[in-house]
C-alpha positions as a Markdown table, in Angstrom:
| # | Residue | x | y | z |
|---|---|---|---|---|
| 1 | Unk | 32.0 | -53.1 | -12.9 |
| 2 | Unk | 28.7 | -52.0 | -11.4 |
| 3 | Unk | 25.9 | -50.5 | -13.5 |
| 4 | Unk | 26.6 | -47.0 | -12.0 |
| 5 | Unk | 30.3 | -47.2 | -13.0 |
| 6 | Unk | 29.4 | -48.3 | -16.6 |
| 7 | Unk | 26.9 | -45.6 | -16.9 |
| 8 | Unk | 29.4 | -43.0 | -15.5 |
| 9 | Unk | 32.2 | -44.2 | -17.9 |
| 10 | Unk | 29.8 | -44.2 | -20.9 |
| 11 | Unk | 28.6 | -40.6 | -20.0 |
| 12 | Unk | 32.1 | -39.3 | -19.5 |
| 13 | Unk | 33.5 | -40.8 | -22.7 |
| 14 | Unk | 30.5 | -39.5 | -24.7 |
| 15 | Unk | 31.0 | -36.1 | -23.4 |
| 16 | Unk | 34.7 | -36.2 | -24.1 |
| 17 | Unk | 34.1 | -37.1 | -27.8 |
| 18 | Unk | 31.5 | -34.4 | -28.3 |
| 19 | Unk | 33.2 | -31.5 | -26.7 |
| 20 | Unk | 36.6 | -29.8 | -26.3 |
| 21 | Unk | 38.4 | -28.2 | -23.6 |
| 22 | Unk | 37.9 | -24.8 | -25.2 |
| 23 | Unk | 34.1 | -25.5 | -25.5 |
| 24 | Unk | 33.9 | -26.3 | -21.8 |
| 25 | Unk | 36.0 | -23.2 | -21.0 |
| 26 | Unk | 33.6 | -21.1 | -23.1 |
| 27 | Unk | 30.6 | -22.4 | -21.4 |
| 28 | Unk | 32.1 | -21.8 | -17.9 |
| 29 | Unk | 32.9 | -18.2 | -19.1 |
| 30 | Unk | 29.2 | -17.7 | -20.2 |
| 31 | Unk | 28.0 | -18.9 | -16.8 |
| 32 | Unk | 30.4 | -16.5 | -15.0 |
| 33 | Unk | 29.4 | -13.5 | -17.2 |
| 34 | Unk | 25.6 | -14.5 | -16.7 |
| 35 | Unk | 26.1 | -14.5 | -13.0 |
| 36 | Unk | 27.9 | -11.1 | -13.0 |
| 37 | Unk | 25.1 | -9.7 | -15.0 |
| 38 | Unk | 22.3 | -11.1 | -12.8 |
| 39 | Unk | 23.8 | -10.1 | -9.5 |
| 40 | Unk | 23.1 | -6.3 | -9.6 |
| 41 | Unk | 19.5 | -6.8 | -10.4 |
| 42 | Unk | 18.8 | -9.4 | -7.6 |
| 43 | Unk | 16.5 | -7.9 | -4.9 |
| 44 | Unk | 19.1 | -7.1 | -2.3 |
| 45 | Unk | 19.0 | -4.1 | 0.0 |
| 46 | Unk | 22.4 | -2.6 | -0.7 |
| 47 | Unk | 21.8 | 0.6 | 1.3 |
| 48 | Unk | 21.2 | -1.2 | 4.6 |
| 49 | Unk | 24.9 | -1.7 | 5.2 |
| 50 | Unk | 25.4 | 2.0 | 5.7 |
| 51 | Unk | 22.0 | 2.6 | 7.4 |
| 52 | Unk | 22.6 | -0.1 | 9.8 |
| 53 | Unk | 26.0 | 1.0 | 10.6 |
| 54 | Unk | 24.8 | 4.7 | 11.1 |
| 55 | Unk | 21.7 | 3.7 | 13.2 |
| 56 | Unk | 23.2 | 1.1 | 15.5 |
| 57 | Unk | 24.8 | 3.7 | 17.8 |
| 58 | Unk | 21.9 | 5.6 | 19.2 |
| 59 | Unk | 20.5 | 9.1 | 20.0 |
| 60 | Unk | 23.6 | 10.6 | 21.4 |
| 61 | Unk | 26.0 | 9.7 | 18.4 |
| 62 | Unk | 26.2 | 12.2 | 15.6 |
| 63 | Unk | 27.1 | 9.3 | 13.3 |
| 64 | Unk | 23.7 | 7.7 | 13.9 |
| 65 | Unk | 20.4 | 8.5 | 12.0 |
| 66 | Unk | 18.8 | 8.3 | 15.4 |
| 67 | Unk | 20.7 | 11.3 | 16.6 |
| 68 | Unk | 18.1 | 13.8 | 18.0 |
| 69 | Unk | 19.2 | 16.6 | 15.7 |
| 70 | Unk | 18.5 | 14.5 | 12.6 |
| 71 | Unk | 14.7 | 14.4 | 13.0 |
| 72 | Unk | 14.2 | 16.0 | 9.5 |
| 73 | Unk | 17.3 | 15.1 | 7.7 |
| 74 | Unk | 17.4 | 13.6 | 4.2 |
| 75 | Unk | 20.8 | 12.8 | 2.9 |
| 76 | Unk | 24.3 | 11.6 | 3.7 |
| 77 | Unk | 25.5 | 12.6 | 7.2 |
| 78 | Unk | 28.6 | 14.8 | 7.1 |
| 79 | Unk | 29.8 | 13.3 | 10.4 |
| 80 | Unk | 30.4 | 10.1 | 8.4 |
| 81 | Unk | 32.0 | 12.0 | 5.5 |
| 82 | Unk | 34.9 | 13.9 | 7.0 |
| 83 | Unk | 33.0 | 16.7 | 8.7 |
| 84 | Unk | 30.8 | 16.8 | 11.8 |
| 85 | Unk | 27.1 | 17.2 | 12.5 |
| 86 | Unk | 27.5 | 20.9 | 12.1 |
| 87 | Unk | 30.5 | 21.5 | 9.9 |
| 88 | Unk | 31.0 | 20.6 | 6.3 |
| 89 | Unk | 33.9 | 18.3 | 5.3 |
| 90 | Unk | 37.1 | 19.9 | 3.8 |
| 91 | Unk | 36.7 | 20.9 | 0.1 |
| 92 | Unk | 33.0 | 21.5 | 0.4 |
| 93 | Unk | 31.0 | 24.7 | 1.3 |
| 94 | Unk | 27.6 | 25.0 | 2.9 |
| 95 | Unk | 24.6 | 25.6 | 0.5 |
| 96 | Unk | 23.1 | 29.1 | 0.5 |
| 97 | Unk | 19.6 | 27.7 | 1.1 |
| 98 | Unk | 18.5 | 25.4 | 3.7 |
| 99 | Unk | 15.3 | 23.7 | 5.2 |
| 100 | Unk | 14.3 | 24.0 | 8.9 |
| 101 | Unk | 13.0 | 21.4 | 11.3 |
| 102 | Unk | 12.0 | 21.3 | 14.9 |
| 103 | Unk | 13.6 | 18.5 | 16.9 |
| 104 | Unk | 13.1 | 17.4 | 20.5 |
| 105 | Unk | 16.1 | 16.7 | 22.6 |
| 106 | Unk | 15.2 | 14.1 | 25.2 |
| 107 | Unk | 18.1 | 15.0 | 27.5 |
| 108 | Unk | 16.9 | 18.5 | 28.3 |
| 109 | Unk | 13.3 | 18.1 | 27.2 |
| 110 | Unk | 13.3 | 21.1 | 24.9 |
| 111 | Unk | 12.6 | 21.6 | 21.2 |
| 112 | Unk | 15.0 | 23.2 | 19.0 |
| 113 | Unk | 15.0 | 24.8 | 15.6 |
| 114 | Unk | 17.5 | 23.1 | 13.4 |
| 115 | Unk | 18.8 | 24.3 | 10.0 |
| 116 | Unk | 19.8 | 21.6 | 7.6 |
| 117 | Unk | 22.3 | 22.7 | 5.1 |
| 118 | Unk | 23.7 | 20.7 | 2.2 |
| 119 | Unk | 27.4 | 20.8 | 1.8 |
| 120 | Unk | 28.3 | 21.3 | -1.8 |
| 121 | Unk | 31.4 | 21.0 | -4.1 |
| 122 | Unk | 32.2 | 17.2 | -4.1 |
| 123 | Unk | 30.4 | 14.2 | -5.4 |
| 124 | Unk | 28.0 | 12.5 | -3.0 |
| 125 | Unk | 29.8 | 11.0 | 0.0 |
| 126 | Unk | 27.7 | 7.7 | -0.1 |
| 127 | Unk | 28.0 | 6.9 | 3.7 |
| 128 | Unk | 25.4 | 7.0 | 6.5 |
| 129 | Unk | 22.3 | 7.8 | 4.4 |
| 130 | Unk | 19.4 | 9.0 | 6.6 |
| 131 | Unk | 15.9 | 9.8 | 5.5 |
| 132 | Unk | 13.8 | 10.5 | 8.6 |
| 133 | Unk | 11.4 | 13.1 | 7.0 |
| 134 | Unk | 9.6 | 14.1 | 10.3 |
| 135 | Unk | 7.4 | 17.0 | 9.4 |
| 136 | Unk | 8.3 | 16.8 | 5.7 |
| 137 | Unk | 5.8 | 18.3 | 3.3 |
| 138 | Unk | 5.0 | 17.3 | -0.3 |
| 139 | Unk | 7.2 | 18.6 | -3.2 |
| 140 | Unk | 4.9 | 21.5 | -4.0 |
| 141 | Unk | 5.6 | 23.2 | -0.6 |
| 142 | Unk | 9.2 | 24.0 | -1.4 |
| 143 | Unk | 10.3 | 25.6 | 1.8 |
| 144 | Unk | 9.2 | 22.5 | 3.8 |
| 145 | Unk | 10.3 | 19.8 | 1.4 |
| 146 | Unk | 13.7 | 18.3 | 2.1 |
| 147 | Unk | 14.1 | 16.2 | -1.0 |
| 148 | Unk | 15.6 | 18.8 | -3.2 |
| 149 | Unk | 19.2 | 19.4 | -4.2 |
| 150 | Unk | 19.6 | 22.6 | -2.1 |
| 151 | Unk | 23.1 | 23.1 | -3.7 |
| 152 | Unk | 21.3 | 24.6 | -6.8 |
| 153 | Unk | 21.3 | 27.9 | -4.9 |
| 154 | Unk | 25.1 | 28.1 | -5.1 |
| 155 | Unk | 26.7 | 29.8 | -8.0 |
| 156 | Unk | 29.9 | 27.9 | -8.1 |
| 157 | Unk | 29.3 | 24.5 | -6.8 |
| 158 | Unk | 26.0 | 22.7 | -7.4 |
| 159 | Unk | 27.1 | 19.1 | -6.6 |
| 160 | Unk | 25.7 | 17.7 | -3.4 |
| 161 | Unk | 28.0 | 15.9 | -1.0 |
| 162 | Unk | 26.4 | 15.6 | 2.5 |
| 163 | Unk | 24.1 | 17.4 | 5.0 |
| 164 | Unk | 24.8 | 19.1 | 8.3 |
| 165 | Unk | 22.4 | 20.2 | 11.0 |
| 166 | Unk | 22.9 | 23.4 | 12.8 |
| 167 | Unk | 20.9 | 24.5 | 15.9 |
| 168 | Unk | 19.4 | 27.9 | 15.2 |
| 169 | Unk | 17.6 | 28.4 | 18.5 |
| 170 | Unk | 15.1 | 27.1 | 21.0 |
| 171 | Unk | 11.6 | 26.7 | 19.8 |
| 172 | Unk | 8.9 | 28.5 | 21.6 |
| 173 | Unk | 6.3 | 26.0 | 23.1 |
């Protein structure tokens, strides 16, 4: 036998005499549990799978964060959650309070006033999260700040689901 074979045999026999099958299975279990505990805290961008799917389409797709009406949106797009860009999904209702943005449509070269309404009544959708914040103001300017749960203005449903954008009118230049 070669030296490597002798060393390997000695190491394997020593391990076999000092451990049991249950001990090895217990150590493997600890390693698996440790890996499961560590995985959620690793620095991995978990939101990008939805954001990349939403932004890959372009300015003419209501399921994309780049859609022209979403210049000041902050939240999950209702067009990815069972609704449309201007209509809440079934089982939800539009919030009584909204925030306003002015968005430029490249197709016709005009600026539009867009009302952003949170749809309330179900748990957050979790798909197509967009956070463009164009023209957003700090939190102390409540009427201009979009990072608020606007469903709090509703009396019967304060749970946020997604956000729609409704064209209110043409902005004066």
